[in-house]
N, C-alpha and C positions, 0 to 999 in steps of 0.2 A: 136612372140617369148616371152614368158615370163622371162626377164632376171633376171639371182640370184635368179631361183626359190628356190634353194635348200638350199642358204646362207644368206635370209632374215637376215636384220639386228636383232639383238635380240637373232642371234641361239650364240652357245657356238663357234664359226667359229670366229678367229679374223678378224678383219675390215677389215684389210690391205690385208688378203688373198680374202676377198669377192670381193673387190674393184679390185684388180688383175685379179680374175679369170672372172669380168663381164666387164671390159676392154676387157678381151683378146674374150668373148663370139662377144663384142661388134663389134670389129675389125674384125673379122668371119661373122659375116651376112653384111662386108661393111660401117658400122656405120663410119660417120666423124665427126658428128654434133649431141651435148644431148642438147634438150633445156627440161628446168625446168617451169613448171607452178605453178602459183598462182593466186589466187582469192580473188576479194576486196568486199567490201560492195555493190556497183553497180551490182555486179553480171559480172560485166569484169573479162576475162581471161585474165591475165597478165604472161608475162614470159623473164627469162636471159636463154641466152644460152652459151655452152662452146665449143672448140674441144675437140674431144675424150680423148686426151692425159689429158684433166682437168679433166677428172671425180672425183679423186680421191680427190682436190681441191674444187672442187663443194659441194661434201661429206660432206667434214669435215670440210672447211671453210665459202663454202657459196660465192655467192656473193652476192654485196651492193645492198638496194635498198631504198630508201627514202620510212619514213613514212609518207609521203604524198600520196603514193600510192592508201593506204586505204582509201583517198577521190576525189580519181579522179572519174568524174562522166561519161554520158554517150556520153557526147560531146566534150572528152578530157580537157574540165575545172575543176577546181578544186574547191570541195565545201569548205567552211567555216566551221574548224570545230577544236577544242581546241589543237589538235594531229598535226595539217600542218603549218608546218614553213621549213625554210629552213637548219636547224641543226638538226646532228643526223642523227645516219645509222641503219639500219636491215641486217641481210643475210640472205638471201635465200637458204637455204640448201637442197640436191637432196638428195631424199629417194631411195637409190641405189633399193629396194625391188620392186619396183614400175616404174623403167624404163620397156617400150616397145618399141620395135623395128617398128617405120613405114615404111620401106621400104626409097628406092633413100636415100641411107646414114643418115639416118635420125632416132634419139629416142629421144621420150620425156618420161617426168617422174614428178611427182608432187614434192612437192616443201614444207618445214614447215619455218616457220619464226623464226628468234633467235635474240635475242641482242646481241652486240660484244663479251660481258661477255661470250654468250652459253647459256644464260637461254632463255626458251624458250617465244616469245612475245605471251601473255596471249591474244592478239587481232586477235592472226593467226586462220582462219575460222577453218582450219584440225587439230589445239591444241584443238578449241573450242569442236568441234564436237567430239575428243577424251575423252575429260574429261568428256562427256555425258555419253559416251561407258562407262569411267571408271566410273561413277553413277551407270550406270545399272548392273554392276560386282560387285559390293559392296550391293547391293539386288539379288544378285544372279540371273542375267536376261543378257540373249543375246538377240540381235536384228537384223533380214536378213531386207535389202532394196531392192529394184530392182522400177528401172529410164524407166519412159515413154521417148522419144525423138519424137517431134511432129515438122515439118518444111517445110516451106514453098520454093521450086526451083524456081529460081528465073534468071533475067540477071544477070552476072558480075558487073554491076554499081547498081543494085537494083532495076531494074527497073522490072515490074508485068510481067510474060509471057503473050503471047495472046494463052491462053488454047481453043481451038476450042469445045473440046467435051469431057468430064470429067465424069464419073460416080462413086458416093462415094464407095469406098472399092470395087471398080470393078477392073475384071481381065485386063481387056481393059488399063485402068489408071494404073496398076503395070508394064505390059509386054510391053506399048511404053517408058519406060524408064528402060527395062531391062537391057541395057548394064552398067548405073551406078547401078543399085542394085547390079548385080553380082560382081561390080569392088567394089563394100562398103562391099559386104559378105566377099570376099577375102581379105576386109582390116580386117574385124573383126575378122577374121577366122588366120591372120596370127600374129594379135597381143596378141591374145589369152583373147579380149572381148565376155564372153559369148551372144547369142544373141538369144531371145526368137520367135522373130517372125520381120517380115516387110511388111507391107500392104499401099496401097494409100490409104491416109484419104480423111473424107470429102470433105473438102475444095479442089479449084482447084488448083493442082500443088502442092499439099500436101501430106507428107509421115509419116510414123510414124514406129520407130526401140522400141524394148520393149528389154531392156535389163534384163537378167538371175537376183536373188536374191543374194545377195552378205554380208559380214561384212559392215555396216554402213561406213568404210572409203574408203574401198578397191571398194566399190560403186560407190561412188562421185568421186574416181580418174576416174573410169572407164568412169563414165556418161561424165567427160572432154576429155578425150582420143577419145570418141566417136563423138561427137559434131567436135575434130578437123580431126576426119578421115571424117564424111561426107562431112566439109568444103574442106576438101584437094581433095577428090574424085570427088566433084560436080565441080571443079576448073578444073580438067584433062577433063570433058566434057564438057567444053566450059557453066557452070552453077555457080550461086551462090546460096547464100543461108541464108535462113530468120529466126531465132528463135524466132525470137519477137512476142510478147504474142499478137498481131492485125498487122499483116505485112500491110493490107490494111481495113482502115473504109468499112463493108459493107459486107468484106469477114468473113471466117471463120477463129475465133484465131488459136494460138500456147499455148497447156499447157504444162507441165514437170511433170505431174502426177507422186507423189510415192506410192510403194507399200510397206506396210512393215508387218513384223510380230514379234510377241515375244516370246521368250522361256521360261523357266525355268528348265535348266536341257537341257531333250529331249522332257520334256512336254509342246507342243503349250499353250499361252495364250486366242488365239483365237479359241479355238475349244475343243469338247472334257468334255466341264462344263455342268451345268445345266440351264446356263442362258437361253436366247433369242439366236435360231441360235446354240446352242453347246457354247456358250460363258463362261468361267469361271468366278470367279467371279474379278480376279485382270485383268483378259481379257475387262470386264465390265470397270471395273474402268478406266481403258488403255484408252478406247473407251469417258468415259465421259471427261478425262484430254482433248484429243486431240479438242472435241468438244468446250469445255470450253477456250482453249487456242487461237483457230483459231481468233475472232475479237481482241485480242490484238496484236500478232504475223503475222496478215495480210501484214505487211508491209514490212517485212524479206519473205516471202513465194511470194506475187505479190503484188509487193509496187510499181511498175513504173508508168511513166507519161501514159501506155498504160493497163495496168493489170487491171482497173475497165472495160475499154470499151470490156475488153473479158468477166470480172466477171458478168454475166447478168443470169438475170436469164432465164429459155428456153434456154439456150444454152451449156447444158451441162458440165458445168464448175463448177458446185457444188456452185451456190451462197449463199447458204442458211448453215448456224452453225447447222449443223443436223448428223445422222446418220441414214442408213436404209439397209437392206439386199438388194445388187443389184440395188440401189436406184443411177443412175445419175445424179439428178438433187442435191444430197445430196453433201455436201461438204466431209465429211467420209462415204466410200462406204465400206458396209462391202463384203467379197468374200467368203462364206462359205466355209468348207474343202469338199473332197469328190474326187470322182475319177475324175471329170473336172477341179479338181486346182491338180496340180501334186506337186507342191510346196507347198499345207496345205492352211487353210484359211490366209488370210491376210487383212488389209483393204487398201484400193487405198485413197489419201487424192487429191481431185482434183482441188483444188485452185492454187496450185504450178503451176510459167512458168519460161520460161529462164531464164526472168530478176535476180530472187533470185539466192543469191551463195549457191549452193549446198549441203555446207556443212553447211552453217548454217540454211539451209531448214531443213534437218537433224535433226540438233542438236536440231531444234524446236520441232519440232511433236516428237522426241525421250524423249526428255525433258520433253514436255506436257501431256506422256503418262505415266514418271513415276511418275510426277505433281499427276497424279489423281491417281494411282496407291497408292501414301504415301499416301496421303489424303484420300483415300478410297472415291473418291466421287462415288455417286450413277449414272447409267445408266439412259439417259436419256430415255424417250418414243420415240421408234424407229417412224422414218418417214417412212410410208410404201403409200407416193404416190407423187406427186409432188408439194413439198411444196409450190410452187405459187397458186396450189391448195386452199389450207385451207387460209380459211378467218383471219381475225388480231384477232380475240379472239382465235382462233383455235391454231393458232400461237404462242400467249403468254400462253395460258393453256399448250403447249405442250414443251416450252422454245425455239422452230426453231426461228431464227435470221438473217434476212438478212445482210449479210456480209454491209463494208463500201462502196459506192455507189464513192468514189472518194478520190482522193491520198491526200486531207488535212486529213482527217477522220480518214484515217488507220494511218498514221504520227503520228498525236495527240494518240492515243490509242498506240501507240509502246514507244512515248516518257515517257506519263504518267504508263507504265505497268512494277510493283516489278517481276512480274515474267518473260518478257523477260529479265530485270537487271538479276537477278537469275541465267536462264537457259543458257545466252548470255554473260554476263558479263558489265559493265558499258562504256566500253571501245568500247566495238562491236554496242553496241545500239546506242549511242551515234556516229558513225560511219555511220550505215543505216540510222537514222533520219538525218544526215547533207548533204548525196548525195542524197535520194529522196526527200529532202526541195529543193535542189539544182534544181532538176528537175521541180518541181512544180513551181519555181521562173522562171525559163528559158523559161516554154512553156508558162505561164500563157496569156492568151490571144489568145494564138493563136489556130485556128482551129484543132479540133483533126486531119482532117484529114492529114493535112501539120504535125503533131507530126510523125503519122505514118511512111511516107514517109521518116522523118528524122532519126527516129530510127530504118528502115526495118534492119537495117544490123548493129545494135550497138552491137549483143550476139553474133556476129557471127565473 
C-alpha cells in the first residue's frame, strides 16, 4: 500500500486533512504501529516509533532524538566529534507521503530531522540530498536513481550457512530458497516498492534485488524499506541477513551499486549526443565529474573498515577510478541506451556498498556529476579493458587511478576535500570522518577475519 498517495505534502489539501485520511487508511489496513526511519553517518538505520493514534504528532512535532545519533558507530559506541554532547535535541518528523504498510500491523516511513524551532537540520542526510536535487533543478536538470541490494543469507546469530552446493546465478540456487523469494516479492508488491529483478548472486547464499529507477529521495527511501523487508522476511524463514561489504573474508563481498541517469527536460544527457556511445556534451562532463570525485568521496561511498577488503582489482567491484562502456572493472560503468535498456542509458557506480548512508551516497554522486557539468570537465579517455591489465605508464597517461586501498587513506582524502564540504556540508563531512576514524581505531590491529565476523550484521 502506498499511503496518502494522492495527498502528499506539498499539495493544496490541508495537512490536517491529509493526516486524517492517512490515519483512516492505516487503521483500515490493520496498522497499529508506525516506524519512522533515520540514517546516520555510519550507514546505520535508526528509528523512532509511535502508535497509529500519534501519527499527526509524529508528522507535526516529531519525536526527540539526541544530536549524538550522527556519531553512533557500528558497535554502538560513540565517535568523538564536535557535535557530540549531552545537551540539545533534534526532532524526527515523519514524511507522510512516504509511509508504507509492511503488514502485521506495522507501517514504516522516512523522517527528516529538524531543530526544535522548526528549521531543517542541515546535517540531515535526507535534507542534504534534497539540496542537491534542488541544485540540479536550478540548472534545468533532473535525475533518476536505481539501487541494487546484494545480501548474504546467514543464521539468525550471524553465523554462516553450510552451503553444500551453489551455482552462481543458478536456477537451482534460486529455487532452493523459493519460499523466501516468493514471500519477499509479495512484500514488495504490498508496499509498492518496484522490483526489476531478483537472482542468486555469485557468492554462496548471496542474492541480489534490483529496484526500479525513481526520484533520488524516493529511491533512497525505497532502499531503506527494501532492506527492512528483506530482514523481516528472512526472519520469518528462520534466517538472518548480512548486507556487509565483506561478510566473510575469502568469500564474495556485497555491493550496493547505484544507477543514475540525468535529463534536461525530457532529453537524456547520456544518450542521443555526438560523443562516445551517444553521450551528449553535458553527459560527458557528468561522467568526468563522477570519475574525478570518487577518490575524494570514497569514504562516503564505501568507507567502512571492511569496504577496502571488497574493493580489490579483479573483484568486479570497480576498484579503479575510470569509466567504460559495460566495463565491470571500472568504477563508473556506462550502460548504453537501446532496446536492451528499457529505462534508457545510465551509469552504474560500482564502488558503493551498504555501509554508506544511501542519501549521502546519492548526494555525493549527483553533486559530483553536477560539478563536472558546471566546470565543463573534459571526458577522460575511455577504459576499454580491465584497468588492472594496463601498465603504470598507460594508467598514468589515461588518468586511470586505483582507489584508496585502506580506510585511513580514504578518510584523509575526505577530510581534506573541498568538494565534499561543498556538496555535503561541513557537519556531514565531520560526522563521516568521525565515525570512520572511530572504526579505524576500534579495529586497529584486529585480524580482518575477526572484523568481518564482528560487523556481519552491523548494517542489518
